[in-house]
N, CA, C and O of each residue as an XYZ file, in Angstrom:
292
protein
N     -18.928      5.288    -22.303
C     -17.684      4.552    -22.215
C     -17.284      4.068    -23.597
O     -18.117      3.682    -24.416
N     -16.023      4.100    -23.818
C     -15.523      3.609    -25.103
C     -15.002      2.197    -24.952
O     -14.681      1.761    -23.847
N     -14.920      1.492    -26.046
C     -14.442      0.117    -26.039
C     -12.941     -0.006    -25.844
O     -12.425     -1.115    -25.701
N     -12.238      1.110    -25.835
C     -10.784      1.068    -25.714
C     -10.315      0.491    -24.383
O      -9.216     -0.058    -24.307
N     -11.111      0.605    -23.353
C     -10.687      0.135    -22.040
C     -11.002     -1.345    -21.801
O     -10.672     -1.885    -20.745
N     -11.633     -1.992    -22.767
C     -11.993     -3.393    -22.625
C     -11.175     -4.249    -23.588
O     -11.030     -3.918    -24.765
N     -10.644     -5.354    -23.068
C      -9.795     -6.214    -23.881
C     -10.600     -7.287    -24.624
O     -10.192     -7.730    -25.698
N     -11.731     -7.702    -24.066
C     -12.557     -8.755    -24.667
C     -11.749    -10.023    -24.954
O     -11.906    -10.649    -26.003
N     -10.898    -10.385    -24.020
C     -10.065    -11.563    -24.262
C     -10.261    -12.657    -23.223
O      -9.397    -13.521    -23.072
N     -11.360    -12.638    -22.515
C     -11.654    -13.689    -21.540
C     -12.243    -14.897    -22.262
O     -13.068    -14.759    -23.165
N     -11.811    -16.061    -21.852
C     -12.371    -17.280    -22.440
C     -13.602    -17.696    -21.629
O     -13.800    -17.252    -20.498
N     -14.421    -18.558    -22.234
C     -15.588    -19.073    -21.526
C     -15.142    -19.834    -20.283
O     -15.805    -19.782    -19.247
N     -14.030    -20.533    -20.386
C     -13.503    -21.286    -19.248
C     -13.126    -20.353    -18.107
O     -13.402    -20.657    -16.947
N     -12.502    -19.226    -18.419
C     -12.146    -18.252    -17.383
C     -13.399    -17.701    -16.691
O     -13.420    -17.528    -15.472
N     -14.426    -17.432    -17.475
C     -15.671    -16.906    -16.909
C     -16.343    -17.972    -16.043
O     -16.829    -17.666    -14.954
N     -16.373    -19.210    -16.513
C     -16.957    -20.307    -15.731
C     -16.176    -20.539    -14.436
O     -16.769    -20.804    -13.390
N     -14.846    -20.439    -14.508
C     -14.019    -20.586    -13.302
C     -14.298    -19.462    -12.304
O     -14.362    -19.696    -11.097
N     -14.461    -18.258    -12.810
C     -14.768    -17.131    -11.939
C     -16.126    -17.324    -11.277
O     -16.288    -17.019    -10.096
N     -17.095    -17.822    -12.022
C     -18.413    -18.117    -11.465
C     -18.289    -19.162    -10.357
O     -18.877    -19.003     -9.287
N     -17.541    -20.212    -10.603
C     -17.350    -21.254     -9.599
C     -16.716    -20.684     -8.339
O     -17.159    -20.994     -7.233
N     -15.692    -19.860     -8.486
C     -15.028    -19.252     -7.337
C     -15.970    -18.330     -6.569
O     -15.981    -18.324     -5.338
N     -16.761    -17.551     -7.308
C     -17.708    -16.628     -6.670
C     -18.777    -17.401     -5.897
O     -19.143    -17.010     -4.788
N     -19.278    -18.492     -6.474
C     -20.295    -19.297     -5.792
C     -19.733    -19.955     -4.537
O     -20.412    -20.036     -3.513
N     -18.493    -20.425     -4.623
C     -17.860    -21.043     -3.452
C     -17.663    -20.023     -2.337
O     -17.914    -20.309     -1.166
N     -17.211    -18.835     -2.715
C     -16.989    -17.786     -1.726
C     -18.319    -17.340     -1.118
O     -18.406    -17.087      0.084
N     -19.338    -17.246     -1.946
C     -20.664    -16.878     -1.459
C     -21.169    -17.925     -0.464
O     -21.712    -17.573      0.584
N     -20.993    -19.195     -0.782
C     -21.409    -20.269      0.123
C     -20.641    -20.220      1.439
O     -21.206    -20.492      2.499
N     -19.365    -19.875      1.378
C     -18.550    -19.747      2.582
C     -19.110    -18.643      3.486
O     -19.244    -18.830      4.695
N     -19.432    -17.498      2.890
C     -19.992    -16.393      3.676
C     -21.363    -16.768      4.246
O     -21.689    -16.393      5.373
N     -22.152    -17.493      3.486
C     -23.462    -17.923      3.980
C     -23.294    -18.837      5.194
O     -23.978    -18.686      6.207
N     -22.378    -19.775      5.066
C     -22.121    -20.710      6.155
C     -21.632    -19.987      7.410
O     -22.109    -20.248      8.515
N     -20.685    -19.083      7.226
C     -20.158    -18.326      8.370
C     -21.229    -17.419      8.972
O     -21.282    -17.232     10.188
N     -22.071    -16.866      8.122
C     -23.157    -16.005      8.587
C     -24.108    -16.799      9.494
O     -24.592    -16.281     10.500
N     -24.368    -18.045      9.132
C     -25.281    -18.892      9.906
C     -24.678    -19.320     11.244
O     -25.398    -19.504     12.225
N     -23.361    -19.476     11.276
C     -22.700    -20.030     12.454
C     -22.278    -18.999     13.496
O     -22.220    -19.313     14.684
N     -21.986    -17.788     13.071
C     -21.421    -16.820     14.006
C     -22.481    -16.224     14.935
O     -23.632    -16.028     14.546
N     -22.074    -15.949     16.142
C     -22.940    -15.315     17.140
C     -22.638    -13.814     17.224
O     -23.447    -13.028     17.718
N     -21.459    -13.441     16.731
C     -21.027    -12.050     16.766
C     -21.821    -11.246     15.730
O     -21.708    -11.494     14.529
N     -22.621    -10.288     16.196
C     -23.507     -9.527     15.301
C     -22.733     -8.767     14.225
O     -23.150     -8.719     13.068
N     -21.612     -8.179     14.612
C     -20.807     -7.403     13.659
C     -20.260     -8.306     12.544
O     -20.297     -7.944     11.368
N     -19.758     -9.472     12.927
C     -19.236    -10.430     11.942
C     -20.363    -10.979     11.065
O     -20.188    -11.175      9.862
N     -21.510    -11.221     11.678
C     -22.667    -11.731     10.928
C     -23.079    -10.741      9.844
O     -23.362    -11.138      8.714
N     -23.113     -9.468     10.181
C     -23.467     -8.423      9.220
C     -22.429     -8.352      8.106
O     -22.776     -8.173      6.938
N     -21.159     -8.491      8.469
C     -20.084     -8.471      7.473
C     -20.244     -9.628      6.483
O     -20.123     -9.430      5.274
N     -20.515    -10.825      6.989
C     -20.710    -11.986      6.103
C     -21.972    -11.820      5.259
O     -21.995    -12.210      4.092
N     -23.015    -11.247      5.842
C     -24.249    -11.005      5.104
C     -24.003    -10.021      3.951
O     -24.486    -10.223      2.837
N     -23.258     -8.976      4.232
C     -22.942     -7.972      3.209
C     -22.137     -8.601      2.065
O     -22.418     -8.357      0.892
N     -21.142     -9.405      2.418
C     -20.331    -10.063      1.392
C     -21.154    -11.071      0.587
O     -20.986    -11.195     -0.627
N     -22.040    -11.785      1.274
C     -22.915    -12.742      0.602
C     -23.778    -12.030     -0.445
O     -23.890    -12.480     -1.585
N     -24.386    -10.912     -0.034
C     -25.257    -10.162     -0.953
C     -24.474     -9.573     -2.128
O     -24.971     -9.548     -3.254
N     -23.266     -9.105     -1.874
C     -22.435     -8.565     -2.956
C     -22.103     -9.659     -3.966
O     -22.159     -9.435     -5.175
N     -21.763    -10.819     -3.471
C     -21.439    -11.925     -4.364
C     -22.668    -12.439     -5.101
O     -22.542    -13.030     -6.173
N     -23.834    -12.223     -4.549
C     -25.071    -12.593     -5.233
C     -25.158    -11.849     -6.569
O     -25.549    -12.427     -7.582
N     -24.794    -10.573     -6.562
C     -24.788     -9.782     -7.789
C     -23.728    -10.246     -8.769
O     -23.961    -10.266     -9.977
N     -22.573    -10.616     -8.260
C     -21.489    -11.127     -9.106
C     -21.924    -12.420     -9.783
O     -21.756    -12.584    -10.991
N     -22.479    -13.330     -9.002
C     -22.925    -14.623     -9.528
C     -24.010    -14.421    -10.590
O     -23.975    -15.047    -11.649
N     -24.953    -13.560    -10.302
C     -26.045    -13.306    -11.252
C     -25.505    -12.717    -12.560
O     -25.945    -13.104    -13.642
N     -24.573    -11.801    -12.462
C     -23.987    -11.182    -13.657
C     -23.190    -12.187    -14.482
O     -23.296    -12.210    -15.709
N     -22.394    -13.014    -13.815
C     -21.621    -14.021    -14.549
C     -22.532    -15.042    -15.203
O     -22.277    -15.469    -16.329
N     -23.589    -15.437    -14.514
C     -24.550    -16.367    -15.110
C     -25.214    -15.738    -16.346
O     -25.445    -16.416    -17.347
N     -25.509    -14.461    -16.263
C     -26.107    -13.744    -17.391
C     -25.144    -13.726    -18.582
O     -25.546    -13.968    -19.720
N     -23.878    -13.437    -18.307
C     -22.857    -13.424    -19.369
C     -22.763    -14.786    -20.042
O     -22.595    -14.877    -21.258
N     -22.874    -15.842    -19.244
C     -22.783    -17.197    -19.792
C     -24.069    -17.649    -20.481
O     -24.103    -18.721    -21.084
N     -25.121    -16.843    -20.395
C     -26.353    -17.154    -21.107
C     -27.340    -18.006    -20.326
O     -28.166    -18.694    -20.927
N     -27.272    -17.976    -19.011
C     -28.231    -18.717    -18.182
C     -29.640    -18.213    -18.500
O     -29.940    -17.034    -18.312
N     -30.486    -19.096    -18.974
C     -31.835    -18.708    -19.406
C     -32.714    -18.246    -18.248
O     -33.745    -17.612    -18.468
N     -32.314    -18.560    -17.012
C     -33.096    -18.137    -15.840
C     -32.835    -16.687    -15.459
O     -33.567    -16.119    -14.648
N     -31.797    -16.081    -16.036
C     -31.429    -14.699    -15.704
C     -31.786    -13.815    -16.896
O     -31.061    -13.771    -17.889
N     -32.909    -13.113    -16.784
C     -33.322    -12.209    -17.865
C     -32.449    -10.963    -17.893
O     -32.007    -10.516    -18.951
N     -32.212    -10.415    -16.708
C     -31.423     -9.189    -16.605
C     -30.691     -9.202    -15.264
O     -31.320     -9.406    -14.226
N     -29.376     -8.990    -15.267
C     -28.627     -9.113    -14.013
C     -28.920     -8.032    -12.984
O     -28.575     -8.198    -11.814
N     -29.533     -6.951    -13.375
C     -29.786     -5.854    -12.430
C     -31.162     -5.919    -11.785
O     -31.526     -5.038    -11.006
N     -31.916     -6.941    -12.100
C     -33.254     -7.081    -11.511
C     -33.331     -8.272    -10.601
O     -34.384     -8.539    -10.022
């Protein structure tokens, strides 16, 4: 990949805001996953929760969270 497709113009505040939004959305899916009795909906919330787990980990890594050595592990 070349650098031409990346703007590199995100501020730290924008990244922190995105992390906050991702964590809130992840918590919402976790809560709904715990409350629903519908198996299909529960699986959907579980899938979204796990996807956001990767987003949160990656954003924390970008921000330099010392607890995240590598976002893909």
